[in-house]
NUPA-320396 format. One line per field, with one value per residue: x, z, y of N, C-alpha, C, O in turn. Coordinates in steps of 0.05 Angstrom, whole numbers. Layout:
REM NUPA-320396
neast = (X / ...)
nup = (Z / ...)
nnorth = (Y / ...)
caeast = (X / ...)
caup = (Z / ...)
canorth = (Y / ...)
ceast = (X / ...)
cup = (Z / ...)
cnorth = (Y / ...)
oeast = (X / ...)
oup = (Z / ...)
onorth = (Y / ...)
***
This chain:
REM NUPA-320396
neast = (-159 / -229 / -268 / -319 / -345 / -370 / -343 / -280 / -241 / -178 / -136 / -66 / -5 / 42 / 18 / -11 / -18 / -1 / -16 / -64 / -114 / -155 / -217 / -263 / -323 / -373 / -438 / -499 / -528 / -528 / -542 / -504 / -440 / -398 / -357 / -296 / -255 / -190 / -148 / -88 / -43 / 27 / 80 / 148 / 146 / 104 / 32 / -25 / -95 / -118 / -158 / -218 / -237 / -296 / -314 / -368 / -393 / -425 / -481 / -480 / -428 / -376 / -335 / -285 / -285 / -277 / -222 / -201 / -223 / -229 / -180 / -175 / -142 / -92 / -98 / -106 / -58 / -20 / -37 / -27 / 30 / 47 / 36 / -13 / -57 / -71 / -47 / -97 / -140 / -171 / -232 / -268 / -325 / -369 / -433 / -467 / -489 / -539 / -585 / -582 / -564 / -561 / -575 / -565 / -598 / -646 / -677 / -714 / -706 / -654 / -604 / -576 / -558 / -541 / -499 / -460 / -456 / -447 / -422 / -378 / -340 / -331 / -306 / -261 / -234 / -226 / -193 / -151 / -91 / -74 / -120 / -169 / -209 / -213 / -213 / -234 / -293 / -310 / -354 / -367 / -387 / -404 / -453 / -503 / -476 / -465 / -515 / -522 / -481 / -500 / -552 / -539 / -504 / -532 / -571 / -544 / -517 / -484 / -445 / -411 / -354 / -355 / -387 / -394 / -405 / -405 / -437 / -490 / -544 / -604 / -656 / -698 / -726 / -695 / -663 / -689 / -666 / -621 / -626 / -654 / -690 / -757 / -779 / -813 / -790 / -752 / -780 / -810 / -808 / -807 / -822 / -777 / -748 / -728 / -663 / -662 / -704 / -685 / -642 / -667 / -693 / -648 / -622 / -596 / -556 / -519 / -458 / -403 / -416 / -409 / -417 / -414 / -426 / -425 / -433 / -456 / -482 / -534 / -557 / -557 / -599 / -624 / -585 / -577 / -626 / -625 / -583 / -609 / -652 / -626 / -600 / -648 / -661 / -624 / -581 / -513 / -467 / -425 / -426 / -410 / -402 / -374 / -343 / -364 / -392 / -430 / -387 / -327 / -280 / -294 / -301 / -251 / -224 / -244 / -246 / -205 / -222 / -258 / -226 / -195 / -231 / -251 / -204 / -196 / -243 / -236 / -190 / -207 / -245)
nup = (19 / 17 / -5 / -43 / -72 / -78 / -110 / -145 / -201 / -227 / -280 / -288 / -283 / -313 / -358 / -386 / -436 / -478 / -441 / -425 / -379 / -346 / -315 / -272 / -239 / -191 / -186 / -153 / -189 / -238 / -229 / -230 / -262 / -287 / -339 / -347 / -389 / -387 / -398 / -372 / -363 / -362 / -331 / -313 / -261 / -205 / -213 / -189 / -167 / -219 / -272 / -295 / -358 / -383 / -432 / -472 / -507 / -569 / -596 / -604 / -584 / -533 / -473 / -495 / -544 / -556 / -549 / -582 / -631 / -640 / -623 / -581 / -537 / -558 / -585 / -540 / -511 / -551 / -551 / -502 / -495 / -533 / -505 / -510 / -481 / -411 / -367 / -362 / -342 / -386 / -388 / -408 / -406 / -407 / -430 / -400 / -426 / -447 / -492 / -559 / -543 / -485 / -478 / -433 / -390 / -337 / -341 / -346 / -291 / -283 / -269 / -311 / -316 / -264 / -260 / -294 / -277 / -222 / -205 / -242 / -237 / -181 / -177 / -207 / -174 / -126 / -138 / -178 / -171 / -193 / -191 / -151 / -97 / -106 / -161 / -222 / -265 / -335 / -387 / -446 / -510 / -567 / -619 / -595 / -546 / -547 / -538 / -488 / -460 / -470 / -443 / -390 / -371 / -371 / -338 / -290 / -274 / -236 / -224 / -265 / -305 / -355 / -420 / -478 / -545 / -602 / -662 / -641 / -621 / -608 / -589 / -559 / -600 / -643 / -632 / -659 / -709 / -704 / -666 / -649 / -611 / -587 / -577 / -535 / -498 / -474 / -447 / -410 / -353 / -343 / -377 / -420 / -429 / -488 / -504 / -505 / -467 / -418 / -414 / -414 / -364 / -332 / -341 / -317 / -289 / -319 / -343 / -387 / -455 / -514 / -582 / -641 / -714 / -769 / -835 / -873 / -841 / -814 / -772 / -772 / -778 / -729 / -697 / -718 / -704 / -647 / -640 / -659 / -623 / -573 / -590 / -592 / -538 / -519 / -502 / -483 / -523 / -563 / -627 / -682 / -750 / -796 / -851 / -866 / -844 / -806 / -776 / -758 / -773 / -773 / -717 / -697 / -715 / -693 / -638 / -612 / -609 / -567 / -524 / -522 / -511 / -463 / -431 / -437 / -413 / -359 / -348 / -351 / -312)
nnorth = (-221 / -226 / -184 / -156 / -194 / -262 / -302 / -295 / -289 / -276 / -264 / -292 / -262 / -284 / -306 / -269 / -216 / -161 / -123 / -134 / -157 / -206 / -211 / -247 / -247 / -264 / -248 / -223 / -192 / -209 / -261 / -299 / -308 / -255 / -226 / -187 / -155 / -123 / -68 / -51 / -3 / 0 / 25 / 57 / 72 / 58 / 59 / 91 / 101 / 109 / 134 / 103 / 78 / 57 / 12 / -8 / -62 / -82 / -118 / -189 / -194 / -198 / -194 / -195 / -170 / -115 / -108 / -152 / -148 / -95 / -71 / -39 / -33 / -25 / 21 / 55 / 49 / 70 / 124 / 136 / 131 / 169 / 213 / 238 / 227 / 216 / 164 / 110 / 61 / 15 / -12 / -66 / -97 / -152 / -156 / -184 / -223 / -243 / -267 / -244 / -196 / -158 / -102 / -75 / -57 / -75 / -134 / -196 / -215 / -201 / -155 / -118 / -65 / -52 / -85 / -62 / -10 / -14 / -66 / -73 / -28 / -35 / -86 / -79 / -38 / -66 / -106 / -92 / -64 / -13 / 17 / 51 / 70 / 125 / 129 / 157 / 153 / 139 / 132 / 94 / 68 / 25 / 21 / -22 / -18 / 34 / 57 / 34 / 64 / 118 / 114 / 92 / 127 / 173 / 161 / 151 / 201 / 223 / 189 / 184 / 216 / 231 / 216 / 175 / 157 / 112 / 104 / 96 / 61 / 95 / 90 / 39 / 14 / 7 / -36 / -80 / -84 / -115 / -159 / -223 / -234 / -212 / -146 / -142 / -177 / -148 / -106 / -127 / -120 / -66 / -5 / 21 / 82 / 124 / 148 / 203 / 217 / 204 / 237 / 287 / 281 / 287 / 332 / 377 / 355 / 329 / 301 / 316 / 305 / 265 / 245 / 202 / 184 / 142 / 165 / 129 / 92 / 50 / 70 / 125 / 162 / 161 / 181 / 231 / 252 / 250 / 288 / 336 / 339 / 348 / 398 / 427 / 430 / 462 / 437 / 427 / 394 / 346 / 329 / 289 / 274 / 221 / 190 / 124 / 61 / 17 / -18 / -51 / -26 / 29 / 38 / 23 / 65 / 111 / 105 / 130 / 182 / 180 / 166 / 211 / 252 / 235 / 242 / 298 / 315 / 301 / 329 / 380 / 382)
caeast = (-184 / -251 / -281 / -350 / -360 / -368 / -320 / -267 / -218 / -164 / -113 / -42 / 12 / 57 / 4 / -26 / -8 / -8 / -26 / -91 / -118 / -181 / -229 / -291 / -338 / -400 / -454 / -527 / -542 / -528 / -548 / -481 / -414 / -393 / -330 / -284 / -229 / -180 / -123 / -76 / -20 / 50 / 102 / 169 / 136 / 78 / 10 / -48 / -117 / -119 / -186 / -228 / -256 / -311 / -325 / -389 / -394 / -451 / -495 / -464 / -399 / -371 / -318 / -259 / -290 / -265 / -195 / -190 / -233 / -226 / -155 / -180 / -119 / -70 / -101 / -101 / -26 / -6 / -41 / -13 / 58 / 50 / 27 / -39 / -76 / -60 / -54 / -121 / -150 / -192 / -249 / -285 / -341 / -390 / -464 / -486 / -492 / -568 / -596 / -563 / -554 / -580 / -585 / -554 / -615 / -657 / -700 / -713 / -697 / -627 / -599 / -553 / -550 / -524 / -476 / -441 / -452 / -438 / -403 / -354 / -323 / -323 / -291 / -234 / -221 / -219 / -174 / -132 / -76 / -72 / -146 / -174 / -236 / -212 / -210 / -257 / -306 / -323 / -369 / -371 / -390 / -410 / -475 / -519 / -457 / -468 / -542 / -517 / -466 / -517 / -573 / -531 / -489 / -552 / -588 / -527 / -497 / -467 / -422 / -393 / -347 / -359 / -400 / -387 / -417 / -403 / -457 / -505 / -573 / -615 / -681 / -697 / -738 / -674 / -653 / -701 / -649 / -600 / -631 / -678 / -709 / -775 / -777 / -827 / -772 / -734 / -797 / -828 / -805 / -813 / -818 / -748 / -750 / -708 / -640 / -669 / -723 / -669 / -624 / -684 / -697 / -627 / -608 / -581 / -535 / -504 / -430 / -397 / -428 / -400 / -425 / -411 / -437 / -417 / -454 / -466 / -491 / -562 / -566 / -549 / -620 / -629 / -567 / -582 / -649 / -617 / -570 / -627 / -668 / -607 / -600 / -674 / -660 / -600 / -560 / -486 / -457 / -410 / -439 / -396 / -405 / -354 / -346 / -361 / -414 / -432 / -368 / -305 / -261 / -303 / -296 / -222 / -211 / -255 / -248 / -188 / -236 / -271 / -205 / -184 / -254 / -250 / -180 / -200 / -264 / -224 / -168 / -223 / -259)
caup = (25 / 2 / -22 / -44 / -90 / -69 / -120 / -161 / -215 / -241 / -298 / -276 / -298 / -333 / -381 / -395 / -459 / -489 / -421 / -420 / -357 / -350 / -288 / -275 / -212 / -191 / -176 / -155 / -207 / -261 / -220 / -240 / -267 / -310 / -347 / -353 / -401 / -376 / -407 / -349 / -372 / -348 / -330 / -297 / -232 / -201 / -218 / -172 / -174 / -249 / -281 / -309 / -382 / -388 / -463 / -476 / -535 / -584 / -598 / -609 / -573 / -503 / -457 / -508 / -569 / -562 / -552 / -600 / -657 / -642 / -617 / -565 / -518 / -574 / -588 / -515 / -507 / -568 / -543 / -474 / -503 / -547 / -483 / -519 / -461 / -388 / -365 / -354 / -344 / -402 / -377 / -426 / -394 / -421 / -427 / -383 / -445 / -451 / -520 / -577 / -530 / -460 / -481 / -412 / -367 / -322 / -349 / -335 / -263 / -282 / -270 / -328 / -311 / -239 / -265 / -306 / -261 / -193 / -202 / -258 / -222 / -155 / -180 / -214 / -154 / -104 / -150 / -195 / -156 / -205 / -187 / -124 / -90 / -120 / -191 / -233 / -284 / -357 / -400 / -474 / -526 / -596 / -626 / -570 / -525 / -547 / -525 / -458 / -452 / -465 / -425 / -364 / -363 / -368 / -314 / -265 / -282 / -214 / -224 / -289 / -307 / -384 / -434 / -506 / -559 / -632 / -682 / -623 / -618 / -590 / -577 / -557 / -623 / -661 / -627 / -677 / -733 / -698 / -650 / -657 / -588 / -589 / -559 / -509 / -478 / -460 / -436 / -395 / -326 / -343 / -403 / -420 / -447 / -502 / -493 / -499 / -447 / -397 / -412 / -408 / -336 / -316 / -358 / -302 / -273 / -339 / -349 / -415 / -474 / -543 / -595 / -671 / -729 / -797 / -854 / -886 / -821 / -813 / -748 / -775 / -773 / -701 / -685 / -726 / -689 / -620 / -640 / -664 / -600 / -557 / -595 / -583 / -510 / -514 / -485 / -495 / -527 / -584 / -644 / -708 / -770 / -810 / -871 / -852 / -836 / -781 / -779 / -738 / -785 / -763 / -689 / -691 / -721 / -679 / -610 / -601 / -600 / -541 / -503 / -520 / -499 / -432 / -421 / -434 / -390 / -332 / -343 / -346 / -284)
canorth = (-209 / -233 / -165 / -155 / -214 / -287 / -312 / -275 / -301 / -257 / -279 / -290 / -244 / -295 / -313 / -245 / -207 / -135 / -106 / -141 / -175 / -217 / -216 / -259 / -244 / -276 / -225 / -229 / -175 / -227 / -287 / -315 / -294 / -235 / -222 / -162 / -152 / -97 / -59 / -38 / 7 / -7 / 46 / 53 / 80 / 47 / 79 / 86 / 120 / 113 / 135 / 76 / 82 / 33 / 9 / -26 / -75 / -83 / -144 / -212 / -193 / -202 / -178 / -195 / -160 / -88 / -113 / -169 / -142 / -67 / -62 / -15 / -29 / -17 / 50 / 68 / 48 / 89 / 150 / 145 / 130 / 195 / 233 / 250 / 223 / 207 / 135 / 103 / 34 / 11 / -35 / -75 / -119 / -165 / -142 / -204 / -248 / -249 / -267 / -230 / -171 / -149 / -74 / -60 / -50 / -97 / -151 / -229 / -217 / -196 / -124 / -111 / -40 / -49 / -101 / -44 / 14 / -19 / -86 / -70 / -11 / -47 / -107 / -67 / -22 / -85 / -127 / -83 / -44 / 13 / 31 / 55 / 86 / 151 / 129 / 170 / 133 / 151 / 104 / 96 / 43 / 22 / 8 / -27 / -10 / 64 / 58 / 29 / 87 / 140 / 108 / 88 / 153 / 193 / 153 / 155 / 224 / 228 / 166 / 186 / 243 / 237 / 197 / 177 / 135 / 111 / 92 / 88 / 57 / 114 / 81 / 9 / -2 / 1 / -64 / -98 / -85 / -133 / -184 / -243 / -234 / -189 / -121 / -147 / -191 / -127 / -87 / -143 / -110 / -37 / 7 / 36 / 104 / 130 / 164 / 232 / 220 / 203 / 262 / 307 / 281 / 292 / 351 / 394 / 340 / 312 / 305 / 322 / 285 / 265 / 218 / 206 / 164 / 142 / 174 / 104 / 73 / 49 / 85 / 153 / 177 / 162 / 199 / 258 / 262 / 258 / 311 / 356 / 340 / 360 / 425 / 438 / 431 / 478 / 420 / 428 / 367 / 344 / 309 / 289 / 252 / 216 / 169 / 97 / 48 / 0 / -37 / -50 / -4 / 53 / 40 / 22 / 89 / 132 / 102 / 149 / 207 / 176 / 168 / 241 / 266 / 229 / 252 / 328 / 322 / 299 / 349 / 405 / 380)
ceast = (-207 / -263 / -310 / -366 / -351 / -345 / -307 / -244 / -203 / -140 / -86 / -22 / 30 / 46 / -14 / -10 / -17 / -20 / -54 / -94 / -147 / -192 / -256 / -298 / -364 / -416 / -485 / -542 / -546 / -539 / -528 / -458 / -415 / -361 / -321 / -257 / -217 / -153 / -111 / -49 / 3 / 69 / 123 / 164 / 108 / 55 / -12 / -70 / -123 / -150 / -194 / -245 / -268 / -321 / -346 / -391 / -422 / -462 / -475 / -439 / -398 / -347 / -291 / -261 / -275 / -237 / -187 / -201 / -227 / -200 / -156 / -155 / -96 / -72 / -95 / -70 / -15 / -12 / -27 / 20 / 65 / 44 / 2 / -61 / -61 / -67 / -83 / -125 / -174 / -206 / -269 / -304 / -360 / -416 / -482 / -494 / -519 / -575 / -574 / -551 / -572 / -590 / -576 / -573 / -630 / -682 / -695 / -699 / -667 / -622 / -575 / -540 / -532 / -498 / -452 / -436 / -440 / -413 / -378 / -335 / -311 / -303 / -262 / -219 / -213 / -196 / -150 / -113 / -74 / -98 / -149 / -201 / -236 / -212 / -238 / -267 / -316 / -336 / -373 / -379 / -398 / -436 / -496 / -503 / -461 / -497 / -538 / -503 / -483 / -539 / -563 / -519 / -508 / -569 / -572 / -509 / -477 / -440 / -401 / -381 / -347 / -373 / -397 / -399 / -409 / -424 / -478 / -533 / -583 / -642 / -682 / -710 / -717 / -660 / -664 / -684 / -626 / -606 / -657 / -699 / -729 / -771 / -791 / -811 / -758 / -755 / -817 / -828 / -815 / -807 / -795 / -754 / -725 / -685 / -650 / -687 / -706 / -652 / -642 / -688 / -676 / -609 / -587 / -558 / -517 / -477 / -430 / -406 / -418 / -408 / -420 / -422 / -426 / -442 / -470 / -481 / -519 / -575 / -564 / -573 / -627 / -610 / -568 / -605 / -641 / -603 / -588 / -643 / -650 / -604 / -625 / -673 / -640 / -582 / -533 / -475 / -437 / -419 / -421 / -401 / -379 / -358 / -345 / -389 / -413 / -413 / -343 / -283 / -267 / -294 / -268 / -210 / -220 / -256 / -226 / -201 / -250 / -252 / -197 / -207 / -254 / -227 / -185 / -221 / -253 / -203 / -185 / -234 / -238)
cup = (7 / -15 / -21 / -60 / -79 / -84 / -142 / -176 / -231 / -256 / -284 / -295 / -318 / -359 / -394 / -421 / -467 / -467 / -415 / -395 / -357 / -319 / -292 / -244 / -213 / -176 / -178 / -179 / -233 / -254 / -229 / -245 / -288 / -314 / -354 / -366 / -394 / -390 / -384 / -358 / -351 / -351 / -312 / -267 / -228 / -203 / -200 / -180 / -204 / -253 / -295 / -335 / -390 / -419 / -464 / -503 / -545 / -584 / -609 / -597 / -543 / -496 / -477 / -534 / -577 / -564 / -578 / -629 / -661 / -637 / -597 / -545 / -535 / -579 / -565 / -509 / -526 / -558 / -519 / -479 / -515 / -527 / -493 / -497 / -437 / -385 / -354 / -357 / -365 / -395 / -398 / -415 / -413 / -413 / -409 / -400 / -446 / -480 / -540 / -564 / -509 / -462 / -455 / -391 / -359 / -338 / -343 / -313 / -262 / -282 / -284 / -326 / -284 / -240 / -277 / -287 / -232 / -192 / -215 / -244 / -195 / -158 / -189 / -191 / -131 / -115 / -167 / -179 / -165 / -202 / -157 / -120 / -102 / -146 / -202 / -256 / -309 / -370 / -427 / -486 / -553 / -601 / -603 / -544 / -523 / -534 / -494 / -447 / -447 / -442 / -395 / -354 / -357 / -342 / -287 / -269 / -259 / -214 / -245 / -295 / -340 / -395 / -462 / -520 / -589 / -639 / -659 / -631 / -598 / -580 / -579 / -585 / -645 / -657 / -648 / -700 / -729 / -682 / -658 / -634 / -592 / -570 / -532 / -489 / -461 / -443 / -417 / -363 / -324 / -371 / -401 / -440 / -466 / -492 / -487 / -476 / -420 / -394 / -405 / -376 / -320 / -326 / -340 / -285 / -292 / -339 / -378 / -434 / -500 / -555 / -625 / -684 / -756 / -817 / -870 / -867 / -820 / -791 / -749 / -770 / -746 / -688 / -691 / -708 / -659 / -618 / -642 / -636 / -578 / -561 / -587 / -552 / -501 / -495 / -496 / -499 / -554 / -601 / -671 / -724 / -787 / -831 / -858 / -848 / -808 / -777 / -762 / -748 / -775 / -734 / -681 / -697 / -700 / -648 / -596 / -594 / -574 / -521 / -501 / -505 / -472 / -418 / -416 / -414 / -364 / -327 / -336 / -320 / -263)
cnorth = (-215 / -211 / -169 / -176 / -242 / -302 / -293 / -295 / -282 / -273 / -274 / -275 / -259 / -304 / -289 / -234 / -177 / -117 / -112 / -164 / -182 / -220 / -226 / -258 / -255 / -254 / -230 / -212 / -191 / -255 / -306 / -298 / -274 / -230 / -196 / -165 / -125 / -93 / -42 / -26 / 4 / 16 / 40 / 56 / 69 / 67 / 72 / 108 / 126 / 114 / 107 / 85 / 57 / 36 / -12 / -34 / -77 / -113 / -162 / -213 / -200 / -187 / -176 / -176 / -132 / -91 / -127 / -166 / -109 / -57 / -40 / -10 / -19 / 13 / 68 / 71 / 68 / 119 / 158 / 147 / 159 / 216 / 248 / 246 / 214 / 178 / 130 / 73 / 30 / -15 / -43 / -101 / -131 / -150 / -161 / -225 / -259 / -247 / -257 / -204 / -162 / -122 / -60 / -50 / -75 / -109 / -180 / -231 / -213 / -166 / -118 / -86 / -38 / -67 / -79 / -23 / 10 / -40 / -82 / -53 / -21 / -69 / -100 / -55 / -41 / -103 / -114 / -61 / -16 / 29 / 33 / 68 / 114 / 154 / 139 / 150 / 151 / 123 / 113 / 69 / 47 / 10 / 0 / -18 / 22 / 70 / 57 / 53 / 110 / 137 / 108 / 115 / 173 / 188 / 155 / 176 / 227 / 209 / 171 / 216 / 250 / 213 / 201 / 156 / 137 / 94 / 80 / 81 / 79 / 111 / 51 / 0 / -7 / -25 / -84 / -100 / -106 / -159 / -200 / -242 / -208 / -168 / -125 / -163 / -170 / -110 / -103 / -133 / -81 / -26 / 25 / 59 / 108 / 149 / 192 / 236 / 222 / 227 / 284 / 306 / 287 / 315 / 367 / 377 / 324 / 320 / 311 / 298 / 287 / 240 / 223 / 182 / 165 / 149 / 151 / 85 / 76 / 62 / 114 / 169 / 181 / 182 / 225 / 273 / 267 / 283 / 337 / 360 / 354 / 391 / 440 / 444 / 451 / 462 / 419 / 400 / 367 / 321 / 310 / 268 / 249 / 194 / 145 / 87 / 33 / -23 / -31 / -29 / 19 / 57 / 38 / 51 / 112 / 130 / 121 / 174 / 205 / 177 / 196 / 258 / 260 / 241 / 284 / 332 / 318 / 319 / 375 / 407 / 382)
oeast = (-205 / -268 / -323 / -391 / -328 / -328 / -321 / -232 / -216 / -127 / -83 / -23 / 35 / 59 / -31 / 12 / -40 / -34 / -67 / -78 / -163 / -179 / -271 / -283 / -377 / -406 / -495 / -565 / -565 / -543 / -536 / -456 / -432 / -345 / -337 / -238 / -232 / -138 / -122 / -32 / -1 / 73 / 121 / 176 / 91 / 59 / -17 / -65 / -132 / -165 / -177 / -266 / -256 / -332 / -340 / -390 / -442 / -451 / -455 / -426 / -418 / -338 / -276 / -241 / -265 / -226 / -170 / -191 / -221 / -196 / -138 / -149 / -80 / -53 / -84 / -60 / -1 / 6 / -17 / 33 / 85 / 48 / -2 / -81 / -38 / -87 / -92 / -113 / -196 / -195 / -285 / -294 / -367 / -418 / -505 / -505 / -522 / -573 / -550 / -532 / -596 / -611 / -579 / -564 / -627 / -702 / -673 / -680 / -656 / -637 / -554 / -516 / -512 / -480 / -429 / -413 / -425 / -391 / -357 / -312 / -288 / -284 / -243 / -194 / -194 / -182 / -129 / -123 / -73 / -99 / -136 / -214 / -257 / -211 / -260 / -252 / -327 / -329 / -381 / -377 / -399 / -442 / -505 / -515 / -461 / -499 / -547 / -511 / -483 / -544 / -575 / -523 / -503 / -579 / -583 / -485 / -454 / -418 / -377 / -395 / -341 / -373 / -397 / -404 / -406 / -430 / -483 / -545 / -574 / -651 / -669 / -705 / -721 / -646 / -650 / -688 / -614 / -592 / -676 / -722 / -720 / -761 / -784 / -818 / -751 / -745 / -838 / -848 / -830 / -789 / -794 / -763 / -704 / -689 / -645 / -686 / -710 / -648 / -634 / -688 / -679 / -585 / -564 / -543 / -501 / -471 / -450 / -402 / -418 / -408 / -421 / -428 / -419 / -464 / -493 / -491 / -531 / -599 / -570 / -570 / -635 / -617 / -561 / -605 / -649 / -608 / -583 / -647 / -661 / -606 / -624 / -686 / -640 / -572 / -529 / -475 / -433 / -420 / -417 / -405 / -364 / -378 / -329 / -409 / -395 / -421 / -340 / -269 / -249 / -281 / -261 / -190 / -203 / -265 / -228 / -192 / -255 / -258 / -194 / -201 / -257 / -230 / -180 / -219 / -262 / -198 / -178 / -234 / -245)
oup = (-17 / -38 / -5 / -62 / -72 / -70 / -155 / -165 / -248 / -246 / -271 / -319 / -340 / -379 / -412 / -425 / -462 / -474 / -402 / -392 / -367 / -302 / -310 / -226 / -234 / -157 / -198 / -186 / -247 / -272 / -236 / -233 / -306 / -296 / -366 / -354 / -394 / -394 / -378 / -360 / -327 / -374 / -297 / -251 / -246 / -197 / -195 / -194 / -210 / -241 / -304 / -332 / -400 / -429 / -456 / -522 / -530 / -571 / -622 / -600 / -531 / -510 / -475 / -545 / -599 / -581 / -594 / -648 / -683 / -645 / -598 / -539 / -524 / -578 / -566 / -502 / -516 / -558 / -515 / -468 / -509 / -535 / -484 / -496 / -441 / -396 / -337 / -375 / -360 / -395 / -406 / -417 / -434 / -393 / -403 / -390 / -446 / -492 / -536 / -574 / -513 / -450 / -453 / -374 / -373 / -345 / -334 / -312 / -242 / -297 / -272 / -332 / -282 / -224 / -269 / -281 / -220 / -182 / -204 / -240 / -188 / -142 / -181 / -188 / -117 / -99 / -170 / -175 / -149 / -208 / -141 / -140 / -109 / -156 / -193 / -266 / -306 / -365 / -433 / -472 / -562 / -589 / -591 / -524 / -502 / -520 / -479 / -425 / -426 / -426 / -377 / -331 / -339 / -328 / -266 / -267 / -264 / -206 / -243 / -291 / -348 / -382 / -472 / -507 / -601 / -627 / -660 / -647 / -576 / -564 / -596 / -592 / -663 / -674 / -655 / -714 / -749 / -685 / -671 / -637 / -598 / -548 / -511 / -465 / -437 / -423 / -411 / -349 / -306 / -386 / -383 / -463 / -461 / -473 / -465 / -465 / -403 / -372 / -388 / -362 / -296 / -320 / -348 / -270 / -282 / -336 / -392 / -428 / -511 / -543 / -633 / -671 / -766 / -814 / -878 / -876 / -824 / -790 / -729 / -757 / -739 / -670 / -675 / -701 / -648 / -599 / -628 / -627 / -566 / -543 / -576 / -543 / -478 / -475 / -519 / -480 / -566 / -592 / -681 / -715 / -792 / -828 / -840 / -850 / -792 / -775 / -753 / -732 / -768 / -727 / -661 / -685 / -692 / -634 / -572 / -575 / -561 / -500 / -479 / -488 / -456 / -396 / -395 / -399 / -346 / -304 / -317 / -307 / -239)
onorth = (-210 / -217 / -182 / -178 / -246 / -314 / -277 / -313 / -270 / -291 / -254 / -278 / -248 / -308 / -294 / -244 / -171 / -98 / -96 / -183 / -166 / -231 / -218 / -266 / -255 / -242 / -239 / -217 / -186 / -271 / -329 / -276 / -277 / -229 / -182 / -176 / -105 / -112 / -21 / -43 / 5 / 24 / 21 / 42 / 71 / 91 / 48 / 128 / 148 / 98 / 91 / 98 / 39 / 55 / -35 / -18 / -74 / -131 / -154 / -234 / -206 / -169 / -156 / -168 / -128 / -76 / -118 / -177 / -100 / -34 / -22 / 13 / -4 / 28 / 89 / 92 / 85 / 135 / 181 / 164 / 171 / 239 / 271 / 260 / 205 / 168 / 146 / 61 / 42 / -37 / -26 / -124 / -119 / -136 / -156 / -245 / -283 / -226 / -263 / -192 / -158 / -116 / -36 / -34 / -95 / -97 / -187 / -247 / -220 / -152 / -114 / -82 / -25 / -65 / -81 / -17 / 26 / -35 / -86 / -63 / -17 / -70 / -113 / -59 / -35 / -114 / -127 / -39 / 3 / 53 / 20 / 77 / 125 / 176 / 131 / 133 / 173 / 100 / 135 / 48 / 69 / -11 / 20 / -10 / 35 / 90 / 73 / 62 / 121 / 155 / 120 / 124 / 189 / 206 / 159 / 171 / 235 / 216 / 164 / 236 / 272 / 192 / 223 / 135 / 159 / 73 / 56 / 96 / 81 / 128 / 39 / -23 / -23 / -36 / -103 / -121 / -115 / -179 / -191 / -250 / -186 / -173 / -114 / -162 / -174 / -99 / -92 / -137 / -74 / -35 / 42 / 56 / 97 / 164 / 203 / 258 / 239 / 236 / 300 / 326 / 292 / 317 / 369 / 389 / 308 / 344 / 310 / 274 / 309 / 219 / 246 / 162 / 187 / 140 / 154 / 65 / 97 / 66 / 127 / 190 / 203 / 197 / 242 / 296 / 287 / 299 / 357 / 383 / 373 / 408 / 462 / 463 / 458 / 473 / 410 / 384 / 389 / 298 / 333 / 246 / 268 / 179 / 141 / 102 / 38 / -46 / -9 / -17 / 34 / 77 / 50 / 59 / 129 / 148 / 126 / 186 / 225 / 188 / 206 / 275 / 279 / 251 / 294 / 351 / 333 / 326 / 390 / 428 / 380)
***
């Protein structure tokens, strides 16, 4: 079956490892190909309709980085084996690979938002037997991926059952800390509001929201401000601070909180 994409490449089982699968599809939204790294849990009995937890990476990274620098699949496997979370597919797509980081919204005639929100779930549901049209979606990420998760989750609240972020960029201006491309490159097609603006616009539709940040992180001020703004709105959310800075050791430790939050949100719903 051809499906919704002109071309599809899926890794072959004999060469896969640690439950990881790799998927590449061609999409008009990227005007080319996009990559997705997947962790698909294996059990004695076939699994179907599994939820899909999308993890967005930060600047400089790609589809492999959550797994091969963050060990995100290992953490998920551990939690599932310990029965601390129900089985789920972990989807780790690239951001579209524009510049140092696409920031996950539309610019330069490429729609990085629709790539994540539409193409990634559809590619998984059409090509991974453990997923289906019934699979629920949650979205999370780190740094620029945290911005993407907060921004996309708030912009498309009906598509996601929960939103989470670690060490998130909370306004586009903070991208200047990491990328060489000028901010005008990002805003050439439309001015992109800060995370708080999108949440305000969709406040009554929002799914459960959680975010955290390390107290030594250069983005801590923005995260504290977002927390205060949400409190001022009387918007229910979870915000936590922990020791640590803007580094993989922090995200390796705290991604389990994202998984547990997603699992709890789906269970409660």
